[in-house]
C-alpha positions in Angstrom: -121.7 -24.9 6.2 -118.1 -24.9 7.6 -116.6 -28.6 7.8 -113.8 -29.4 10.5 -110.9 -31.5 10.0 -110.3 -31.9 13.5 -110.7 -30.0 17.4 -108.6 -27.6 18.4 -106.2 -27.4 21.4 -109.0 -26.5 23.6 -110.7 -29.8 22.6 -114.0 -28.1 22.3 -115.7 -29.0 19.0 -116.8 -26.0 17.0 -114.7 -23.3 18.8 -112.4 -20.4 16.9 -109.3 -22.7 17.1 -110.8 -26.3 15.2 -109.3 -26.7 12.2 -111.0 -26.0 9.4 -111.0 -27.8 6.0 -113.8 -26.4 3.6 -116.8 -23.7 3.7 -119.5 -23.5 1.3 -121.5 -20.7 0.6 -125.2 -21.2 -0.2 -127.4 -19.0 -2.7 -131.3 -19.7 -2.7 -133.8 -18.2 -4.9 -136.9 -16.3 -3.4 -138.6 -19.7 -2.0 -135.7 -20.7 -0.3 -134.2 -23.3 -3.0 -130.7 -23.6 -3.5 -129.3 -22.5 -7.0 -126.3 -22.2 -6.3 -122.8 -23.0 -4.1 -119.5 -22.1 -3.7 -117.1 -24.1 -1.6 -113.8 -22.8 -0.3 -110.8 -25.2 0.2 -107.9 -23.0 1.6 -107.5 -20.1 3.7 -106.0 -18.1 1.0 -102.6 -15.9 1.0 -103.7 -14.3 4.9 -104.3 -17.9 6.2 -107.8 -17.3 7.8 -110.6 -18.6 6.9 -113.7 -17.2 6.2 -112.0 -13.6 4.6 -112.0 -12.1 1.1 -108.9 -14.2 0.2 -110.3 -17.5 0.3 -109.6 -20.3 -2.6 -112.6 -21.6 -4.4 -112.2 -24.6 -4.6 -115.5 -25.8 -7.2 -118.7 -24.4 -7.0 -122.1 -25.5 -8.6 -125.0 -23.8 -10.1 -128.2 -25.7 -10.5 -131.0 -25.0 -12.7 -134.7 -25.4 -11.4 -137.6 -27.4 -13.5 -140.7 -25.5 -13.2 -141.8 -27.7 -10.2 -138.7 -25.9 -8.4 -137.1 -29.4 -8.5 -133.5 -29.9 -9.1 -133.1 -30.3 -13.3 -129.5 -30.1 -13.6 -126.3 -29.1 -11.7 -123.4 -27.8 -12.8 -120.3 -27.8 -11.0 -116.9 -25.9 -12.0 -113.2 -26.0 -10.8 -112.4 -22.6 -12.1 -113.6 -19.3 -13.5 -112.6 -18.3 -16.9 -110.5 -15.9 -18.8 -112.5 -13.4 -17.2 -112.2 -14.3 -13.5 -115.9 -14.1 -13.2 -117.6 -17.1 -11.3 -120.8 -18.3 -12.8 -120.0 -17.1 -16.7 -119.8 -18.5 -19.6 -116.2 -19.5 -20.3 -116.1 -21.4 -16.6 -114.5 -24.5 -16.9 -117.0 -27.5 -16.1 -115.7 -30.1 -13.8 -119.0 -32.2 -14.4 -122.7 -32.1 -14.1 -125.8 -34.1 -12.9 -129.1 -34.5 -14.2 -131.5 -35.0 -12.2 -135.4 -37.3 -12.9 -138.6 -36.4 -10.8 -141.8 -38.5 -11.0 -144.9 -37.1 -11.3 -145.0 -36.9 -7.3 -142.1 -34.9 -7.6 -139.9 -37.3 -6.0 -136.4 -37.8 -6.5 -135.9 -41.4 -9.3 -132.3 -40.9 -10.8 -129.1 -38.8 -10.7 -126.9 -39.2 -14.0 -123.5 -37.8 -13.9 -121.4 -36.9 -16.7 -117.8 -36.8 -15.5 -116.2 -35.6 -19.3 -117.4 -34.0 -22.1 -118.3 -36.0 -25.3 -115.9 -36.7 -28.2 -115.7 -33.5 -29.2 -114.5 -31.8 -26.5 -116.9 -30.0 -25.6 -119.6 -29.5 -22.9 -123.1 -29.7 -23.5 -122.9 -30.6 -27.1 -125.0 -33.9 -26.9 -122.3 -36.6 -27.1 -121.6 -36.8 -23.5 -121.9 -40.0 -22.4 -123.3 -40.9 -18.8 -120.3 -42.1 -16.3 -122.6 -43.0 -13.2 -126.0 -43.1 -12.4 -128.3 -43.6 -9.2 -131.8 -44.8 -9.5 -134.1 -44.2 -6.3 -137.4 -46.1 -5.1 -139.9 -43.5 -4.6 -141.8 -46.2 -2.8 -140.5 -46.4 0.4 
């Protein structure tokens, strides 16, 4: 997915001269369900979008329940010491837990923007920062 900031000099949208501000690559499992995203927020040193040196602004790992519904998404802001994305030493930005009803309808998203008092993510002491509740009866 590519998001554009403005139309280019030719004044025609979705042509090569439009100004990109975000490029996101999604990875899917064998069932076609999104399991990872990587969002690039800067064209890198060469100044060319969609090239090898684009800057990773954030990336997300999505875990699924046994029904293929989102269970948790964890968003990261940087690779850790190993400089490899999606490894245990990556720096967490926030995470979201998802709840579904028995019909597979999304009913709640719980957002966690801070580690708990111990400063460690996923230690069990995080506090929900915000919640979205959905009415699946519509």
